Steps between C-alpha positions, in 0.01 A plus 500: 500500500196601692664822594560582124134434414379715781726781378361470142143491620566823703672669205190410267259614769673833544532554117119424475417750772720772356356443156142537634594796714671679215217415257258664737707815558374807312190336370264714712445833349731439206375649174464271214645553163220593261491472126413793308161479332494419125417818319166510311539434122395772263398400146529777239370463139647686212379511135624655187591465130836465342611495135783309330834577691287700755486488879285645778597553869288500804625589855408346836616527860608206717429567869704224663747227409302221345413299184414693187321299225434644155289327233336596172130431541411581144651568150312594191401459228704179497463356852808256454742774403804535729598836628798619703446589871770650719517659840731786583554777755281812457653838565191700462540562136678202334495119539859402576739470218571136586220271599524321837331199332349450155324228300497538112253215460215601747164353402151581626368277771835424658744660739761713314714591798525418871740580765579666837560871514534769760278804563546769229370629168504265208362479145375236258585533141297316237677497167514344149758231529504451114154340459274788397462506120554834321189714513335322791400648839476251777299558815598340832414485861760434761448432869758584766445344854718633771524580872 
């Protein structure tokens, strides 16, 4: 029985020494894995006016993968009026035919859209989602925060 206990003690000691030795191997001079820095956030503000059933498009460029947040900061003359806000791909001339994301009930003072996107050219479309009365023109300001 004593022989068995001694053998277990030696095996455990050997395992501990090996673990320490292997853990120490390669630590000197090893490079550490670094995390890419978070890209700076750019905030762009666009303003315009749309009529009933109208829309306006503004382009912007995302420099790195990250979060894009789009919000209406003002709508007038009726500040509580909901407008549509969509984000699409920008080809240099047109805002993509299908929106990457859209919100038909965006309101001033709140985030209309948020999500993660890759570097590239995009556009924000502000449009009448059926709330602008005939004969009205509505002014808006929209902010886009992106990397």
